[in-house]
C-alpha positions in Angstrom: 12.2 21.6 20.4 13.1 20.3 16.6 10.3 21.3 14.1 11.8 19.5 11.3 10.1 16.6 9.8 10.8 13.4 10.0 12.8 11.7 7.2 11.7 8.4 5.9 14.2 5.5 4.6 14.9 5.5 0.8 14.3 2.0 1.3 11.9 0.6 3.3 12.5 -3.2 2.1 14.7 -6.1 3.4 17.6 -7.1 1.1 15.9 -10.0 0.0 12.1 -8.0 -0.6 14.3 -5.8 -2.5 15.8 -8.3 -4.5 12.7 -10.2 -5.2 11.3 -6.6 -6.4 14.0 -6.0 -8.9 13.2 -9.5 -10.5 9.6 -9.1 -10.9 10.7 -6.0 -12.7 12.9 -7.3 -14.9 10.3 -10.1 -15.7 7.5 -7.2 -16.6 10.1 -5.3 -18.9 10.9 -8.8 -20.8 7.0 -10.1 -21.2 5.3 -7.1 -20.9 3.6 -5.3 -23.7 6.4 -2.9 -24.1 8.7 -5.4 -25.0 8.9 -8.7 -27.7 10.6 -11.7 -27.5 13.5 -12.7 -29.7 12.6 -15.4 -32.3 14.9 -17.3 -34.4 14.3 -18.0 -38.1 12.9 -21.6 -39.0 15.5 -24.1 -40.9 14.2 -25.9 -43.6 14.1 -29.0 -43.9 12.2 -29.8 -46.9 11.5 -30.2 -49.8 14.0 -28.0 -51.3 15.4 -29.1 -54.6 14.4 -27.7 -58.5 14.0 -31.5 -59.2 10.3 -32.1 -60.0 8.2 -33.8 -57.7 4.8 -35.8 -58.1 3.2 -34.7 -55.0 0.8 -32.3 -56.0 0.2 -30.9 -52.2 3.4 -31.4 -50.4 4.3 -31.3 -47.1 6.4 -28.2 -46.4 8.8 -29.1 -43.2 11.3 -26.9 -41.1 13.4 -27.1 -37.8 11.6 -25.0 -35.0 12.3 -21.4 -34.0 13.9 -20.5 -30.4 12.0 -18.1 -28.7 13.8 -16.1 -25.7 11.2 -16.4 -23.3 10.4 -20.1 -24.0 7.1 -19.3 -25.3 5.7 -22.3 -27.7 5.3 -20.5 -31.1 3.1 -20.8 -33.7 4.4 -21.1 -37.5 3.1 -19.3 -41.2 4.0 -20.9 -44.0 4.2 -18.9 -47.6 3.9 -20.7 -51.0 4.3 -18.4 -54.1 5.3 -18.7 -57.7 8.4 -15.8 -57.3 11.1 -15.6 -55.2 10.0 -12.1 -53.9 6.4 -14.1 -52.7 4.6 -11.1 -54.5 2.7 -13.9 -56.3 1.2 -16.1 -53.2 -0.4 -19.5 -54.3 -0.8 -21.0 -51.0 -0.4 -20.0 -47.6 -1.4 -21.0 -43.5 -0.7 -19.5 -40.1 -1.8 -20.3 -36.4 0.6 -24.2 -37.1 1.2 -25.7 -33.9 4.1 -26.4 -33.3 5.9 -29.9 -33.3 8.5 -31.9 -31.1 11.7 -30.6 -33.0 10.1 -29.9 -36.3 6.7 -28.5 -37.6 5.5 -29.3 -40.9 2.2 -28.1 -42.8 0.8 -30.0 -45.9 0.0 -27.5 -48.4 -3.9 -27.1 -48.5 -4.5 -27.0 -52.4 -3.3 -29.0 -55.3 -1.2 -27.1 -56.9 -0.4 -26.9 -60.9 2.3 -28.1 -62.8 5.4 -25.7 -62.5 8.1 -24.2 -60.3 7.5 -22.9 -56.6 9.1 -21.1 -53.6 8.3 -21.4 -50.0 9.0 -19.6 -46.4 8.0 -20.1 -43.2 8.2 -17.8 -39.8 7.3 -18.2 -36.2 5.1 -16.1 -33.8 4.9 -16.0 -30.4 3.0 -13.4 -27.7 2.3 -11.4 -30.9 5.8 -11.0 -32.5 6.5 -12.8 -35.8 10.1 -13.7 -36.1 12.0 -13.5 -39.5 11.7 -16.0 -42.2 13.3 -19.0 -43.3 15.8 -19.0 -46.3 13.7 -19.4 -49.3 13.1 -22.8 -50.4 11.9 -24.5 -53.8 9.9 -27.3 -55.5 8.9 -28.0 -58.7 5.5 -29.9 -59.7 5.4 -32.7 -61.7 2.1 -32.6 -63.8 0.0 -35.9 -63.1 -2.8 -35.5 -65.5 -5.9 -35.4 -64.7 -6.8 -32.1 -66.9 -9.7 -31.4 -68.8 -10.3 -34.4 -70.6 -7.6 -36.5 -69.2 -7.8 -39.3 -66.8 -4.5 -41.2 -64.8 -4.4 -44.4 -65.6 -1.5 -45.0 -63.2 0.4 -42.9 -61.0 3.3 -45.1 -59.3 6.3 -42.6 -57.7 8.2 -46.0 -57.1 9.8 -44.0 -54.0 7.9 -45.9 -51.0 9.5 -49.4 -51.4 7.2 -50.7 -53.9 5.4 -50.7 -57.3 1.9 -50.6 -58.8 3.4 -52.9 -61.7 1.9 -56.0 -63.0 4.8 -57.5 -63.4 9.0 -57.0 -62.8 12.1 -58.6 -61.9 15.2 -57.4 -60.2 16.4 -53.9 -59.3 16.4 -52.0 -55.8 14.0 -49.8 -54.5 15.5 -47.0 -53.0 14.5 -43.5 -51.5 15.2 -41.9 -54.8 12.9 -44.8 -56.6 13.2 -47.9 -58.3 16.9 -48.2 -59.4 17.9 -50.8 -62.1 20.9 -53.3 -61.4 20.9 -55.8 -64.2 20.4 -55.6 -67.8 17.3 -57.7 -67.4 15.6 -56.1 -64.7 12.6 -54.3 -65.7 8.8 -53.1 -64.4 5.9 -54.1 -66.7 2.5 -51.9 -66.3 -0.5 -53.6 -67.9 -2.8 -50.9 -68.8 -6.2 -50.1 -70.4 -5.4 -49.5 -74.1 -4.3 -45.8 -74.6 -5.1 -44.5 -78.1 -4.4 -41.0 -77.2 -2.1 -39.9 -74.0 1.4 -40.0 -72.8 3.4 -42.0 -70.4 5.7 -39.6 -68.2 8.5 -40.1 -65.7 12.2 -39.2 -64.1 15.0 -40.6 -64.3 18.5 -39.6 -62.0 21.8 -41.4 -62.7 22.2 -41.4 -66.2 25.7 -41.6 -67.4 27.2 -40.8 -70.9 28.4 -44.3 -71.6 26.4 -46.6 -69.2 27.5 -49.3 -66.8 28.3 -51.8 -70.0 27.3 -51.8 -73.9 23.9 -53.2 -73.1 22.7 -50.7 -70.9 20.4 -49.1 -74.0 16.5 -49.3 -73.0 14.5 -46.7 -70.8 11.3 -46.9 -71.8 8.9 -49.7 -74.2 5.4 -50.3 -75.0 4.1 -53.3 -76.8 1.2 -56.0 -77.2 1.7 -59.2 -76.3 -1.0 -60.8 -78.1 0.5 -59.0 -81.5 3.6 -61.4 -81.8 7.3 -61.2 -80.4 8.5 -58.0 -78.9 11.3 -57.8 -81.7 8.5 -58.2 -84.6 5.6 -56.9 -82.3 3.5 -54.9 -84.3 3.1 -52.1 -81.9 6.5 -51.4 -80.7 7.7 -48.5 -79.3 10.8 -47.5 -77.5 13.0 -45.1 -76.6 17.1 -45.8 -76.5 19.8 -44.0 -75.0 23.1 -45.5 -76.9 26.8 -44.6 -76.7 29.5 -43.1 -79.5 31.4 -46.0 -79.8 30.2 -48.8 -81.3 27.1 -46.7 -82.5 26.5 -43.9 -85.2 24.3 -40.8 -84.2 21.8 -40.3 -83.4 22.4 -41.8 -79.5 19.2 -41.2 -78.5 16.7 -43.0 -80.6 12.7 -43.0 -80.6 11.2 -46.3 -82.3 7.2 -45.9 -83.1 5.2 -48.9 -84.6 1.9 -48.9 -84.9 -0.2 -51.6 -86.8 3.0 -52.7 -88.4 3.9 -49.2 -89.7 7.2 -47.8 -88.7 8.9 -44.5 -88.1 12.0 -43.9 -86.2 13.6 -40.8 -85.4 16.2 -39.5 -82.9 18.6 -36.4 -81.4 22.4 -36.1 -80.6 22.7 -36.2 -76.8 25.2 -38.1 -74.7 26.1 -35.4 -72.1 24.4 -36.9 -69.4 24.8 -36.3 -65.5 24.2 -38.9 -63.2 23.4 -36.7 -60.3 20.7 -34.9 -63.1 17.0 -35.5 -62.4 15.7 -35.9 -66.3 12.0 -35.8 -67.0 10.7 -37.9 -70.2 7.4 -37.7 -71.7 6.2 -39.9 -74.6 2.9 -38.2 -76.0 1.1 -39.8 -78.9 -2.7 -39.4 -80.4 -4.6 -37.3 -82.8 -2.8 -34.2 -84.0 -4.9 -32.1 -86.7 -5.9 -34.3 -89.4 -3.1 -36.7 -88.3 -1.7 -38.5 -85.7 1.6 -37.6 -83.8 4.0 -39.4 -81.3 6.7 -36.8 -79.2 9.3 -37.1 -77.0 9.9 -34.7 -74.7 13.0 -33.9 -72.6 13.0 -32.0 -69.6 9.7 -30.3 -71.2 11.4 -29.5 -74.8 10.4 -31.6 -77.5 13.6 -33.5 -78.8 11.5 -36.2 -81.1 8.5 -36.1 -83.0 7.2 -38.9 -85.8 3.6 -38.8 -87.3 2.0 -41.8 -88.2 -1.5 -42.7 -90.4 -2.4 -46.2 -88.1 -3.5 -45.5 -84.7 -1.8 -47.1 -82.0 -4.8 -49.3 -80.4 -2.7 -52.5 -78.7 -5.8 -55.1 -77.8 -3.1 -55.5 -74.7 -1.3 -53.1 -73.4 2.4 -53.3 -71.8 4.3 -50.5 -70.6 7.7 -51.3 -69.8 10.4 -49.3 -67.7 13.9 -51.6 -68.9 12.5 -54.1 -71.4 12.1 -57.7 -70.3 12.6 -59.1 -73.9 15.6 -57.3 -74.7 17.7 -57.5 -71.8 19.3 -53.8 -72.3 17.7 -52.3 -69.3 20.0 -49.3 -68.3 22.2 -50.0 -65.4 22.2 -47.9 -62.6 19.6 -45.8 -64.0 16.8 -44.8 -60.6 13.0 -44.2 -62.2 10.4 -42.3 -60.0 7.4 -40.5 -60.5 5.8 -42.9 -63.2 2.6 -41.8 -65.2 0.6 -42.9 -68.1 -2.4 -40.9 -68.7 -5.7 -40.9 -71.4 -7.0 -38.4 -73.0 
C-alpha cells in the first residue's frame, strides 16, 4: 500500500489563466501604494523674459507633463522674488490640466519688480520634478498711495485708447512707427503732478532717417502752435552727425519758461526693451521734472512755474514735428496723477 502523500501540482492554472494573473500582478506593482508613477517636468511657455510687462497678475503657462500610468495630473505653480524660491509671493496647487497646455493666472496683484516662477505636475499622490525656472518683471502702473492711473494702454492687443492718431502698425510687441508723421495722441485731464511712462523696442543708434528724433511730447493746443507752445515738453533722440552732444535731449517749458538738459547715449540695441518715465511735480520747495531710463534718472530740470495746461495733450511721436522715430515700437503706456 502506498502511504506517501499525494503530490499537488505546482500550477493549478491553465496557461491563459496564468498569464492573466501575472498581468494583474504587474499592474498591481505599477499602481499600488508601493510604487510611484513616472512624471516628467512641464515645459515653460511663458512669460519668460527679463523685459517688463504691464499686467500685475500675469497668466503663467506650461506645456503638459506626461504620467507613465496615463493619469491626468494636476499642477502646482510658485512665484518668488528669488531663483531659490525662499521668498515665495504667490502659489497655487490642484490646477486642472488643460488640453495640451496648463495655465494659472497669478491670484493676487504683484508689485513692481523682478519675479521667478516654476510649475510641476502631481498624480496619484506623487509630485513630479519642477519645470525650469522662468522669469518676468512687473512694470509699475501707478495706483499707489495718493496716485490715480489716468491712462493705461498696453498697445499689444491690436488697438489703442488714444484720442487721436495716424499711421503706424499694431504688432504683438506693440504699436510700431512706420513713417515720421505717425503718432498717437492722448488727451488727459490736466496733470500738474504725476508721470508718463512707456516702453520702446526697436531703437537703433542712428535711426531709419535723419528725421527720426521725437519719442515723446506734451503740450496745450489752446496755448498756441506746438513749436511756440507755452507748455511744450519733449524727449528727443539724436545721432552724432550732424548733431552735437547731448544726443538725448529733454526740453521742459512750463508757462513759457524753458529749461533744457540732456545726456550722451547712442548705443541703442534694437532688440532691447527700454522703459522711459517722465516725472514732474513739486519736489521740496521747488518743482522738478525728471527723465528715467530703465529706472535710472538720466535728466533733471527745475522749474518755478506750475505745469498747468488747460488742455493736456500727451503724444507718442509728435504730429506737428513729423519726426517720429521710424521702427520704434511702443507699449505699456501709462499716465499717472499724484
